[in-house]
HTML snippet that shows the backbone in 3Dmol.js (N, CA, C, O; Angstrom):
<script src="https://3Dmol.org/build/3Dmol-min.js"></script>
<div id="view" style="width:600px;height:400px;position:relative"></div>
<script>
const pdb = `
ATOM      1  N   UNK A   1      74.561 -43.790 218.111  1.00  0.00           N
ATOM      2  CA  UNK A   1      74.106 -44.530 216.878  1.00  0.00           C
ATOM      3  C   UNK A   1      74.740 -45.877 216.684  1.00  0.00           C
ATOM      4  O   UNK A   1      74.144 -46.941 216.521  1.00  0.00           O
ATOM      5  N   UNK A   2      76.165 -45.655 216.731  1.00  0.00           N
ATOM      6  CA  UNK A   2      77.006 -46.834 216.463  1.00  0.00           C
ATOM      7  C   UNK A   2      76.788 -47.859 217.956  1.00  0.00           C
ATOM      8  O   UNK A   2      76.807 -49.084 217.836  1.00  0.00           O
ATOM      9  N   UNK A   3      76.600 -47.251 219.221  1.00  0.00           N
ATOM     10  CA  UNK A   3      76.671 -48.466 220.011  1.00  0.00           C
ATOM     11  C   UNK A   3      75.017 -49.025 220.188  1.00  0.00           C
ATOM     12  O   UNK A   3      74.739 -49.781 221.119  1.00  0.00           O
ATOM     13  N   UNK A   4      74.117 -48.636 219.340  1.00  0.00           N
ATOM     14  CA  UNK A   4      73.164 -49.332 219.492  1.00  0.00           C
ATOM     15  C   UNK A   4      72.800 -50.333 218.065  1.00  0.00           C
ATOM     16  O   UNK A   4      71.878 -51.131 217.895  1.00  0.00           O
ATOM     17  N   UNK A   5      73.938 -49.921 217.138  1.00  0.00           N
ATOM     18  CA  UNK A   5      74.006 -50.923 216.016  1.00  0.00           C
ATOM     19  C   UNK A   5      75.201 -52.001 216.156  1.00  0.00           C
ATOM     20  O   UNK A   5      75.022 -53.194 215.910  1.00  0.00           O
ATOM     21  N   UNK A   6      76.164 -51.582 216.484  1.00  0.00           N
ATOM     22  CA  UNK A   6      77.281 -52.967 216.472  1.00  0.00           C
ATOM     23  C   UNK A   6      77.307 -53.596 218.022  1.00  0.00           C
ATOM     24  O   UNK A   6      77.338 -53.045 219.123  1.00  0.00           O
ATOM     25  N   UNK A   7      77.279 -55.002 217.611  1.00  0.00           N
ATOM     26  CA  UNK A   7      77.664 -55.654 218.596  1.00  0.00           C
ATOM     27  C   UNK A   7      78.762 -56.910 218.541  1.00  0.00           C
ATOM     28  O   UNK A   7      78.812 -57.679 217.581  1.00  0.00           O
ATOM     29  N   UNK A   8      79.449 -56.990 219.458  1.00  0.00           N
ATOM     30  CA  UNK A   8      80.851 -57.895 219.311  1.00  0.00           C
ATOM     31  C   UNK A   8      80.184 -59.375 218.694  1.00  0.00           C
ATOM     32  O   UNK A   8      79.064 -59.836 218.911  1.00  0.00           O
ATOM     33  N   UNK A   9      81.066 -59.821 218.022  1.00  0.00           N
ATOM     34  CA  UNK A   9      81.003 -61.148 217.269  1.00  0.00           C
ATOM     35  C   UNK A   9      80.003 -60.671 216.111  1.00  0.00           C
ATOM     36  O   UNK A   9      80.108 -61.570 215.276  1.00  0.00           O
ATOM     37  N   UNK A  10      79.196 -59.841 215.678  1.00  0.00           N
ATOM     38  CA  UNK A  10      78.663 -59.887 214.437  1.00  0.00           C
ATOM     39  C   UNK A  10      79.384 -59.918 213.328  1.00  0.00           C
ATOM     40  O   UNK A  10      80.541 -59.499 213.295  1.00  0.00           O
ATOM     41  N   UNK A  11      78.676 -60.495 212.158  1.00  0.00           N
ATOM     42  CA  UNK A  11      79.553 -60.157 210.878  1.00  0.00           C
ATOM     43  C   UNK A  11      78.025 -59.267 209.978  1.00  0.00           C
ATOM     44  O   UNK A  11      76.884 -59.583 209.642  1.00  0.00           O
ATOM     45  N   UNK A  12      78.879 -58.091 209.909  1.00  0.00           N
ATOM     46  CA  UNK A  12      77.343 -56.608 209.160  1.00  0.00           C
ATOM     47  C   UNK A  12      78.191 -56.980 207.618  1.00  0.00           C
ATOM     48  O   UNK A  12      79.283 -56.993 207.050  1.00  0.00           O
ATOM     49  N   UNK A  13      76.554 -57.288 207.471  1.00  0.00           N
ATOM     50  CA  UNK A  13      76.440 -57.489 205.585  1.00  0.00           C
ATOM     51  C   UNK A  13      75.767 -56.627 205.126  1.00  0.00           C
ATOM     52  O   UNK A  13      75.722 -56.683 203.897  1.00  0.00           O
ATOM     53  N   UNK A  14      74.826 -55.293 205.868  1.00  0.00           N
ATOM     54  CA  UNK A  14      73.863 -54.150 205.516  1.00  0.00           C
ATOM     55  C   UNK A  14      73.872 -53.403 206.903  1.00  0.00           C
ATOM     56  O   UNK A  14      73.583 -53.780 208.038  1.00  0.00           O
ATOM     57  N   UNK A  15      74.215 -52.462 206.501  1.00  0.00           N
ATOM     58  CA  UNK A  15      74.384 -51.071 206.942  1.00  0.00           C
ATOM     59  C   UNK A  15      73.509 -49.953 206.595  1.00  0.00           C
ATOM     60  O   UNK A  15      73.950 -49.602 205.501  1.00  0.00           O
ATOM     61  N   UNK A  16      72.704 -49.326 206.833  1.00  0.00           N
ATOM     62  CA  UNK A  16      72.171 -48.154 206.091  1.00  0.00           C
ATOM     63  C   UNK A  16      71.563 -47.261 207.568  1.00  0.00           C
ATOM     64  O   UNK A  16      70.901 -47.762 208.476  1.00  0.00           O
ATOM     65  N   UNK A  17      72.059 -45.707 207.448  1.00  0.00           N
ATOM     66  CA  UNK A  17      71.827 -44.688 208.500  1.00  0.00           C
ATOM     67  C   UNK A  17      71.255 -43.281 207.315  1.00  0.00           C
ATOM     68  O   UNK A  17      71.588 -42.896 206.194  1.00  0.00           O
ATOM     69  N   UNK A  18      70.157 -42.840 208.440  1.00  0.00           N
ATOM     70  CA  UNK A  18      69.626 -41.334 208.136  1.00  0.00           C
ATOM     71  C   UNK A  18      70.397 -40.599 209.495  1.00  0.00           C
ATOM     72  O   UNK A  18      71.154 -40.995 210.382  1.00  0.00           O
ATOM     73  N   UNK A  19      69.775 -39.347 209.137  1.00  0.00           N
ATOM     74  CA  UNK A  19      70.214 -38.398 210.881  1.00  0.00           C
ATOM     75  C   UNK A  19      69.263 -38.940 212.007  1.00  0.00           C
ATOM     76  O   UNK A  19      69.495 -38.569 213.157  1.00  0.00           O
ATOM     77  N   UNK A  20      67.879 -40.055 211.695  1.00  0.00           N
ATOM     78  CA  UNK A  20      67.070 -40.177 213.349  1.00  0.00           C
ATOM     79  C   UNK A  20      67.681 -41.429 212.954  1.00  0.00           C
ATOM     80  O   UNK A  20      68.445 -41.477 213.919  1.00  0.00           O
ATOM     81  N   UNK A  21      67.937 -42.415 212.345  1.00  0.00           N
ATOM     82  CA  UNK A  21      67.701 -44.011 212.463  1.00  0.00           C
ATOM     83  C   UNK A  21      68.855 -44.464 212.026  1.00  0.00           C
ATOM     84  O   UNK A  21      69.872 -43.850 211.702  1.00  0.00           O
ATOM     85  N   UNK A  22      68.550 -45.906 212.045  1.00  0.00           N
ATOM     86  CA  UNK A  22      70.140 -46.939 212.007  1.00  0.00           C
ATOM     87  C   UNK A  22      69.768 -48.221 211.897  1.00  0.00           C
ATOM     88  O   UNK A  22      69.099 -48.648 212.838  1.00  0.00           O
ATOM     89  N   UNK A  23      70.049 -49.079 210.873  1.00  0.00           N
ATOM     90  CA  UNK A  23      69.745 -50.051 210.488  1.00  0.00           C
ATOM     91  C   UNK A  23      70.902 -50.835 210.306  1.00  0.00           C
ATOM     92  O   UNK A  23      71.852 -50.295 209.738  1.00  0.00           O
ATOM     93  N   UNK A  24      71.047 -52.472 210.827  1.00  0.00           N
ATOM     94  CA  UNK A  24      72.369 -53.088 210.325  1.00  0.00           C
ATOM     95  C   UNK A  24      71.767 -54.322 210.552  1.00  0.00           C
ATOM     96  O   UNK A  24      70.904 -54.422 211.423  1.00  0.00           O
ATOM     97  N   UNK A  25      72.130 -55.322 209.845  1.00  0.00           N
ATOM     98  CA  UNK A  25      72.051 -56.977 209.741  1.00  0.00           C
ATOM     99  C   UNK A  25      72.936 -57.417 209.165  1.00  0.00           C
ATOM    100  O   UNK A  25      73.636 -56.728 208.423  1.00  0.00           O
ATOM    101  N   UNK A  26      73.171 -59.009 209.422  1.00  0.00           N
ATOM    102  CA  UNK A  26      74.478 -59.794 209.092  1.00  0.00           C
ATOM    103  C   UNK A  26      73.902 -60.969 209.954  1.00  0.00           C
ATOM    104  O   UNK A  26      72.735 -61.272 210.200  1.00  0.00           O
ATOM    105  N   UNK A  27      75.086 -61.533 210.332  1.00  0.00           N
ATOM    106  CA  UNK A  27      75.441 -62.832 210.889  1.00  0.00           C
ATOM    107  C   UNK A  27      75.576 -63.136 212.164  1.00  0.00           C
ATOM    108  O   UNK A  27      76.769 -62.958 212.410  1.00  0.00           O
ATOM    109  N   UNK A  28      75.201 -63.382 212.819  1.00  0.00           N
ATOM    110  CA  UNK A  28      75.728 -63.846 214.246  1.00  0.00           C
ATOM    111  C   UNK A  28      75.645 -65.259 214.482  1.00  0.00           C
ATOM    112  O   UNK A  28      74.641 -65.867 214.855  1.00  0.00           O
ATOM    113  N   UNK A  29      77.256 -65.931 214.129  1.00  0.00           N
ATOM    114  CA  UNK A  29      77.007 -67.336 214.439  1.00  0.00           C
ATOM    115  C   UNK A  29      76.295 -68.336 213.459  1.00  0.00           C
ATOM    116  O   UNK A  29      76.925 -68.459 212.409  1.00  0.00           O
ATOM    117  N   UNK A  30      75.316 -68.971 213.519  1.00  0.00           N
ATOM    118  CA  UNK A  30      74.301 -69.476 212.212  1.00  0.00           C
ATOM    119  C   UNK A  30      73.115 -68.844 212.328  1.00  0.00           C
ATOM    120  O   UNK A  30      72.165 -69.541 211.972  1.00  0.00           O
ATOM    121  N   UNK A  31      72.848 -67.758 212.706  1.00  0.00           N
ATOM    122  CA  UNK A  31      71.913 -66.605 212.919  1.00  0.00           C
ATOM    123  C   UNK A  31      72.173 -65.799 211.791  1.00  0.00           C
ATOM    124  O   UNK A  31      73.282 -65.510 211.342  1.00  0.00           O
ATOM    125  N   UNK A  32      70.812 -65.382 211.271  1.00  0.00           N
ATOM    126  CA  UNK A  32      70.908 -64.054 210.982  1.00  0.00           C
ATOM    127  C   UNK A  32      70.152 -63.289 211.859  1.00  0.00           C
ATOM    128  O   UNK A  32      69.430 -63.877 212.665  1.00  0.00           O
ATOM    129  N   UNK A  33      70.209 -61.701 211.835  1.00  0.00           N
ATOM    130  CA  UNK A  33      69.860 -60.747 212.487  1.00  0.00           C
ATOM    131  C   UNK A  33      69.695 -59.378 211.911  1.00  0.00           C
ATOM    132  O   UNK A  33      70.566 -58.893 211.188  1.00  0.00           O
ATOM    133  N   UNK A  34      68.386 -58.627 212.278  1.00  0.00           N
ATOM    134  CA  UNK A  34      68.017 -57.390 211.733  1.00  0.00           C
ATOM    135  C   UNK A  34      67.893 -56.360 213.028  1.00  0.00           C
ATOM    136  O   UNK A  34      67.097 -56.538 213.951  1.00  0.00           O
ATOM    137  N   UNK A  35      68.712 -55.382 212.942  1.00  0.00           N
ATOM    138  CA  UNK A  35      68.269 -54.411 214.251  1.00  0.00           C
ATOM    139  C   UNK A  35      67.890 -53.198 213.513  1.00  0.00           C
ATOM    140  O   UNK A  35      68.104 -53.230 212.301  1.00  0.00           O
ATOM    141  N   UNK A  36      67.298 -51.990 214.077  1.00  0.00           N
ATOM    142  CA  UNK A  36      66.975 -51.176 213.351  1.00  0.00           C
ATOM    143  C   UNK A  36      66.306 -50.191 214.769  1.00  0.00           C
ATOM    144  O   UNK A  36      65.370 -50.513 215.500  1.00  0.00           O
ATOM    145  N   UNK A  37      67.077 -49.038 214.822  1.00  0.00           N
ATOM    146  CA  UNK A  37      66.643 -47.655 216.119  1.00  0.00           C
ATOM    147  C   UNK A  37      66.194 -46.839 215.636  1.00  0.00           C
ATOM    148  O   UNK A  37      66.689 -46.503 214.560  1.00  0.00           O
ATOM    149  N   UNK A  38      65.308 -46.268 216.031  1.00  0.00           N
ATOM    150  CA  UNK A  38      64.806 -44.841 215.204  1.00  0.00           C
ATOM    151  C   UNK A  38      64.784 -43.591 216.691  1.00  0.00           C
ATOM    152  O   UNK A  38      64.759 -43.877 217.888  1.00  0.00           O
ATOM    153  N   UNK A  39      64.793 -42.923 216.380  1.00  0.00           N
ATOM    154  CA  UNK A  39      64.500 -41.423 216.956  1.00  0.00           C
ATOM    155  C   UNK A  39      62.987 -41.293 217.502  1.00  0.00           C
ATOM    156  O   UNK A  39      62.114 -41.285 216.634  1.00  0.00           O
ATOM    157  N   UNK A  40      62.732 -41.228 218.355  1.00  0.00           N
ATOM    158  CA  UNK A  40      61.090 -40.608 218.806  1.00  0.00           C
ATOM    159  C   UNK A  40      60.754 -39.571 219.535  1.00  0.00           C
ATOM    160  O   UNK A  40      61.542 -39.475 220.476  1.00  0.00           O
ATOM    161  N   UNK A  41      59.814 -38.604 219.544  1.00  0.00           N
ATOM    162  CA  UNK A  41      59.405 -37.706 220.663  1.00  0.00           C
ATOM    163  C   UNK A  41      60.665 -36.782 220.716  1.00  0.00           C
ATOM    164  O   UNK A  41      61.379 -36.461 221.666  1.00  0.00           O
ATOM    165  N   UNK A  42      60.703 -36.475 219.456  1.00  0.00           N
ATOM    166  CA  UNK A  42      61.417 -35.280 219.472  1.00  0.00           C
ATOM    167  C   UNK A  42      62.783 -35.288 219.692  1.00  0.00           C
ATOM    168  O   UNK A  42      63.492 -34.484 220.296  1.00  0.00           O
ATOM    169  N   UNK A  43      63.073 -36.430 219.049  1.00  0.00           N
ATOM    170  CA  UNK A  43      64.686 -37.126 219.388  1.00  0.00           C
ATOM    171  C   UNK A  43      64.986 -37.204 220.550  1.00  0.00           C
ATOM    172  O   UNK A  43      66.175 -36.974 220.771  1.00  0.00           O
ATOM    173  N   UNK A  44      64.135 -37.532 221.726  1.00  0.00           N
ATOM    174  CA  UNK A  44      64.307 -37.715 223.096  1.00  0.00           C
ATOM    175  C   UNK A  44      64.530 -39.416 223.302  1.00  0.00           C
ATOM    176  O   UNK A  44      65.415 -39.863 224.031  1.00  0.00           O
ATOM    177  N   UNK A  45      63.592 -40.259 222.547  1.00  0.00           N
ATOM    178  CA  UNK A  45      63.529 -41.231 223.223  1.00  0.00           C
ATOM    179  C   UNK A  45      63.704 -42.789 221.966  1.00  0.00           C
ATOM    180  O   UNK A  45      62.861 -43.098 221.123  1.00  0.00           O
ATOM    181  N   UNK A  46      64.715 -43.338 222.167  1.00  0.00           N
ATOM    182  CA  UNK A  46      64.707 -44.184 220.997  1.00  0.00           C
ATOM    183  C   UNK A  46      63.585 -45.472 220.714  1.00  0.00           C
ATOM    184  O   UNK A  46      63.036 -46.057 221.647  1.00  0.00           O
ATOM    185  N   UNK A  47      63.439 -45.674 219.837  1.00  0.00           N
ATOM    186  CA  UNK A  47      62.668 -46.906 219.557  1.00  0.00           C
ATOM    187  C   UNK A  47      63.431 -47.800 218.530  1.00  0.00           C
ATOM    188  O   UNK A  47      64.040 -47.421 217.530  1.00  0.00           O
ATOM    189  N   UNK A  48      63.204 -49.520 219.164  1.00  0.00           N
ATOM    190  CA  UNK A  48      64.256 -50.567 218.440  1.00  0.00           C
ATOM    191  C   UNK A  48      63.723 -51.576 218.391  1.00  0.00           C
ATOM    192  O   UNK A  48      63.120 -51.970 219.389  1.00  0.00           O
ATOM    193  N   UNK A  49      63.753 -52.253 217.360  1.00  0.00           N
ATOM    194  CA  UNK A  49      63.685 -53.594 216.811  1.00  0.00           C
ATOM    195  C   UNK A  49      64.541 -54.421 216.724  1.00  0.00           C
ATOM    196  O   UNK A  49      65.662 -53.919 216.799  1.00  0.00           O
ATOM    197  N   UNK A  50      64.529 -55.764 216.564  1.00  0.00           N
ATOM    198  CA  UNK A  50      65.400 -56.622 216.916  1.00  0.00           C
ATOM    199  C   UNK A  50      65.350 -58.108 216.606  1.00  0.00           C
ATOM    200  O   UNK A  50      65.125 -58.862 217.552  1.00  0.00           O
ATOM    201  N   UNK A  51      65.526 -58.600 215.445  1.00  0.00           N
ATOM    202  CA  UNK A  51      65.093 -59.870 215.496  1.00  0.00           C
ATOM    203  C   UNK A  51      66.172 -61.022 214.616  1.00  0.00           C
ATOM    204  O   UNK A  51      66.867 -60.713 213.647  1.00  0.00           O
ATOM    205  N   UNK A  52      66.096 -62.197 215.158  1.00  0.00           N
ATOM    206  CA  UNK A  52      67.452 -63.161 214.962  1.00  0.00           C
ATOM    207  C   UNK A  52      66.696 -64.347 214.818  1.00  0.00           C
ATOM    208  O   UNK A  52      65.778 -64.613 215.594  1.00  0.00           O
ATOM    209  N   UNK A  53      67.068 -65.187 213.733  1.00  0.00           N
ATOM    210  CA  UNK A  53      66.070 -66.139 213.056  1.00  0.00           C
ATOM    211  C   UNK A  53      67.648 -66.893 212.508  1.00  0.00           C
ATOM    212  O   UNK A  53      68.721 -66.309 212.355  1.00  0.00           O
ATOM    213  N   UNK A  54      67.344 -68.346 212.295  1.00  0.00           N
ATOM    214  CA  UNK A  54      67.973 -69.434 211.664  1.00  0.00           C
ATOM    215  C   UNK A  54      68.311 -68.904 210.118  1.00  0.00           C
ATOM    216  O   UNK A  54      67.409 -68.321 209.517  1.00  0.00           O
ATOM    217  N   UNK A  55      69.328 -69.058 209.606  1.00  0.00           N
ATOM    218  CA  UNK A  55      69.716 -68.786 208.091  1.00  0.00           C
ATOM    219  C   UNK A  55      68.614 -69.405 207.331  1.00  0.00           C
ATOM    220  O   UNK A  55      68.093 -68.768 206.416  1.00  0.00           O
ATOM    221  N   UNK A  56      68.241 -70.517 207.615  1.00  0.00           N
ATOM    222  CA  UNK A  56      67.287 -71.361 206.387  1.00  0.00           C
ATOM    223  C   UNK A  56      65.662 -70.733 206.803  1.00  0.00           C
ATOM    224  O   UNK A  56      64.643 -71.279 206.380  1.00  0.00           O
ATOM    225  N   UNK A  57      65.645 -69.581 207.640  1.00  0.00           N
ATOM    226  CA  UNK A  57      64.380 -68.898 207.682  1.00  0.00           C
ATOM    227  C   UNK A  57      64.427 -67.664 206.757  1.00  0.00           C
ATOM    228  O   UNK A  57      63.293 -67.200 206.632  1.00  0.00           O
ATOM    229  N   UNK A  58      65.206 -67.093 206.182  1.00  0.00           N
ATOM    230  CA  UNK A  58      65.251 -65.912 205.153  1.00  0.00           C
ATOM    231  C   UNK A  58      64.423 -65.831 204.310  1.00  0.00           C
ATOM    232  O   UNK A  58      63.955 -64.702 204.163  1.00  0.00           O
ATOM    233  N   UNK A  59      64.132 -66.428 203.824  1.00  0.00           N
ATOM    234  CA  UNK A  59      62.766 -65.958 202.938  1.00  0.00           C
ATOM    235  C   UNK A  59      61.440 -66.281 203.566  1.00  0.00           C
ATOM    236  O   UNK A  59      60.386 -65.771 203.186  1.00  0.00           O
ATOM    237  N   UNK A  60      61.498 -66.785 204.132  1.00  0.00           N
ATOM    238  CA  UNK A  60      60.436 -66.780 205.391  1.00  0.00           C
ATOM    239  C   UNK A  60      59.878 -65.352 206.291  1.00  0.00           C
ATOM    240  O   UNK A  60      58.799 -64.836 206.581  1.00  0.00           O
ATOM    241  N   UNK A  61      61.034 -65.150 206.469  1.00  0.00           N
ATOM    242  CA  UNK A  61      61.253 -63.814 207.327  1.00  0.00           C
ATOM    243  C   UNK A  61      61.170 -62.525 206.825  1.00  0.00           C
ATOM    244  O   UNK A  61      60.510 -61.641 207.371  1.00  0.00           O
ATOM    245  N   UNK A  62      61.979 -62.342 205.540  1.00  0.00           N
ATOM    246  CA  UNK A  62      62.209 -61.316 204.761  1.00  0.00           C
ATOM    247  C   UNK A  62      61.016 -59.930 204.882  1.00  0.00           C
ATOM    248  O   UNK A  62      61.135 -58.740 205.176  1.00  0.00           O
ATOM    249  N   UNK A  63      59.691 -60.944 204.427  1.00  0.00           N
ATOM    250  CA  UNK A  63      58.647 -59.809 204.580  1.00  0.00           C
ATOM    251  C   UNK A  63      58.186 -59.383 205.725  1.00  0.00           C
ATOM    252  O   UNK A  63      57.984 -58.170 205.771  1.00  0.00           O
ATOM    253  N   UNK A  64      57.952 -59.998 206.680  1.00  0.00           N
ATOM    254  CA  UNK A  64      57.434 -59.731 208.044  1.00  0.00           C
ATOM    255  C   UNK A  64      58.918 -58.372 208.714  1.00  0.00           C
ATOM    256  O   UNK A  64      58.580 -57.286 209.185  1.00  0.00           O
ATOM    257  N   UNK A  65      60.267 -58.747 208.601  1.00  0.00           N
ATOM    258  CA  UNK A  65      61.329 -57.757 208.836  1.00  0.00           C
ATOM    259  C   UNK A  65      60.894 -56.195 208.246  1.00  0.00           C
ATOM    260  O   UNK A  65      60.972 -55.169 208.922  1.00  0.00           O
ATOM    261  N   UNK A  66      60.425 -56.268 206.844  1.00  0.00           N
ATOM    262  CA  UNK A  66      60.620 -54.956 206.070  1.00  0.00           C
ATOM    263  C   UNK A  66      59.673 -54.543 206.561  1.00  0.00           C
ATOM    264  O   UNK A  66      59.620 -53.325 206.735  1.00  0.00           O
ATOM    265  N   UNK A  67      58.554 -55.384 206.978  1.00  0.00           N
ATOM    266  CA  UNK A  67      57.106 -54.720 206.969  1.00  0.00           C
ATOM    267  C   UNK A  67      57.364 -54.183 208.925  1.00  0.00           C
ATOM    268  O   UNK A  67      56.432 -53.470 209.295  1.00  0.00           O
ATOM    269  N   UNK A  68      57.900 -54.318 209.483  1.00  0.00           N
ATOM    270  CA  UNK A  68      58.073 -54.001 211.009  1.00  0.00           C
ATOM    271  C   UNK A  68      59.257 -52.600 210.778  1.00  0.00           C
ATOM    272  O   UNK A  68      59.168 -51.641 211.544  1.00  0.00           O
ATOM    273  N   UNK A  69      60.070 -52.611 209.934  1.00  0.00           N
ATOM    274  CA  UNK A  69      61.619 -51.775 210.068  1.00  0.00           C
ATOM    275  C   UNK A  69      60.748 -50.492 209.020  1.00  0.00           C
ATOM    276  O   UNK A  69      61.042 -49.320 209.254  1.00  0.00           O
ATOM    277  N   UNK A  70      59.865 -50.747 208.072  1.00  0.00           N
ATOM    278  CA  UNK A  70      58.923 -49.564 207.832  1.00  0.00           C
ATOM    279  C   UNK A  70      58.088 -48.858 208.602  1.00  0.00           C
ATOM    280  O   UNK A  70      57.744 -47.676 208.593  1.00  0.00           O
ATOM    281  N   UNK A  71      57.782 -49.909 209.363  1.00  0.00           N
ATOM    282  CA  UNK A  71      56.411 -49.509 209.831  1.00  0.00           C
ATOM    283  C   UNK A  71      56.854 -48.407 211.195  1.00  0.00           C
ATOM    284  O   UNK A  71      56.099 -47.532 211.618  1.00  0.00           O
ATOM    285  N   UNK A  72      58.200 -48.685 211.719  1.00  0.00           N
ATOM    286  CA  UNK A  72      58.752 -47.745 212.794  1.00  0.00           C
ATOM    287  C   UNK A  72      58.517 -46.150 212.811  1.00  0.00           C
ATOM    288  O   UNK A  72      58.317 -45.428 213.787  1.00  0.00           O
ATOM    289  N   UNK A  73      58.633 -45.679 210.908  1.00  0.00           N
ATOM    290  CA  UNK A  73      58.451 -44.406 210.934  1.00  0.00           C
ATOM    291  C   UNK A  73      57.363 -44.149 211.572  1.00  0.00           C
ATOM    292  O   UNK A  73      57.312 -43.057 212.138  1.00  0.00           O
ATOM    293  N   UNK A  74      56.074 -45.154 211.675  1.00  0.00           N
ATOM    294  CA  UNK A  74      54.571 -44.502 212.037  1.00  0.00           C
ATOM    295  C   UNK A  74      54.581 -43.929 213.229  1.00  0.00           C
ATOM    296  O   UNK A  74      53.623 -43.243 213.586  1.00  0.00           O
ATOM    297  N   UNK A  75      55.960 -44.177 214.237  1.00  0.00           N
ATOM    298  CA  UNK A  75      55.551 -44.119 215.451  1.00  0.00           C
ATOM    299  C   UNK A  75      56.839 -42.945 215.979  1.00  0.00           C
ATOM    300  O   UNK A  75      57.211 -42.867 217.150  1.00  0.00           O
ATOM    301  N   UNK A  76      57.315 -42.210 215.000  1.00  0.00           N
ATOM    302  CA  UNK A  76      57.922 -40.969 215.467  1.00  0.00           C
ATOM    303  C   UNK A  76      57.813 -39.881 216.284  1.00  0.00           C
ATOM    304  O   UNK A  76      58.617 -39.254 216.974  1.00  0.00           O
ATOM    305  N   UNK A  77      56.571 -39.788 216.043  1.00  0.00           N
ATOM    306  CA  UNK A  77      55.994 -38.774 217.406  1.00  0.00           C
ATOM    307  C   UNK A  77      55.898 -39.223 218.617  1.00  0.00           C
ATOM    308  O   UNK A  77      56.187 -38.532 219.594  1.00  0.00           O
ATOM    309  N   UNK A  78      55.496 -40.389 218.683  1.00  0.00           N
ATOM    310  CA  UNK A  78      55.679 -41.373 220.148  1.00  0.00           C
ATOM    311  C   UNK A  78      56.198 -40.940 221.534  1.00  0.00           C
ATOM    312  O   UNK A  78      57.334 -41.301 221.841  1.00  0.00           O
ATOM    313  N   UNK A  79      55.732 -40.462 222.094  1.00  0.00           N
ATOM    314  CA  UNK A  79      56.309 -40.072 223.333  1.00  0.00           C
ATOM    315  C   UNK A  79      55.649 -40.784 224.734  1.00  0.00           C
ATOM    316  O   UNK A  79      54.447 -40.960 224.933  1.00  0.00           O
ATOM    317  N   UNK A  80      56.632 -41.100 225.539  1.00  0.00           N
ATOM    318  CA  UNK A  80      55.797 -42.068 227.031  1.00  0.00           C
ATOM    319  C   UNK A  80      54.360 -41.230 227.312  1.00  0.00           C
ATOM    320  O   UNK A  80      53.243 -41.677 227.574  1.00  0.00           O
ATOM    321  N   UNK A  81      54.747 -40.076 227.182  1.00  0.00           N
ATOM    322  CA  UNK A  81      53.184 -39.218 228.489  1.00  0.00           C
ATOM    323  C   UNK A  81      52.520 -39.795 227.085  1.00  0.00           C
ATOM    324  O   UNK A  81      52.251 -40.991 227.200  1.00  0.00           O
ATOM    325  N   UNK A  82      52.252 -39.347 226.030  1.00  0.00           N
ATOM    326  CA  UNK A  82      51.298 -39.710 224.917  1.00  0.00           C
ATOM    327  C   UNK A  82      50.898 -41.369 224.843  1.00  0.00           C
ATOM    328  O   UNK A  82      50.077 -41.720 223.995  1.00  0.00           O
ATOM    329  N   UNK A  83      51.551 -42.451 225.829  1.00  0.00           N
ATOM    330  CA  UNK A  83      51.295 -43.647 225.899  1.00  0.00           C
ATOM    331  C   UNK A  83      49.813 -43.826 226.810  1.00  0.00           C
ATOM    332  O   UNK A  83      49.508 -42.976 227.646  1.00  0.00           O
ATOM    333  N   UNK A  84      49.194 -44.683 226.619  1.00  0.00           N
ATOM    334  CA  UNK A  84      47.930 -45.079 227.810  1.00  0.00           C
ATOM    335  C   UNK A  84      48.155 -46.429 228.101  1.00  0.00           C
ATOM    336  O   UNK A  84      47.434 -47.015 228.909  1.00  0.00           O
TER     337      UNK A  84
END
`;
const viewer = $3Dmol.createViewer("view");
viewer.addModel(pdb, "pdb");
viewer.setStyle({}, {cartoon: {color: "spectrum"}});
viewer.zoomTo();
viewer.render();
</script>
């Protein structure tokens, strides 16, 4: 999980993890980033989202980032063979 979450040059300000997911956010240079990864398909496939945006857009982006992050749990049973 750590390989998915942490990248060089980032200042982590938030990190939370569960048994099948990890989320981190913070700063990378003059940008804010948010990254989340969830296991799906019986623990065999990772789903990822990542956002990066200017610090001045934080208030405008917070709701969209939260909606996408929470919505990832809707796809925990998603498997490549189930896609069409």
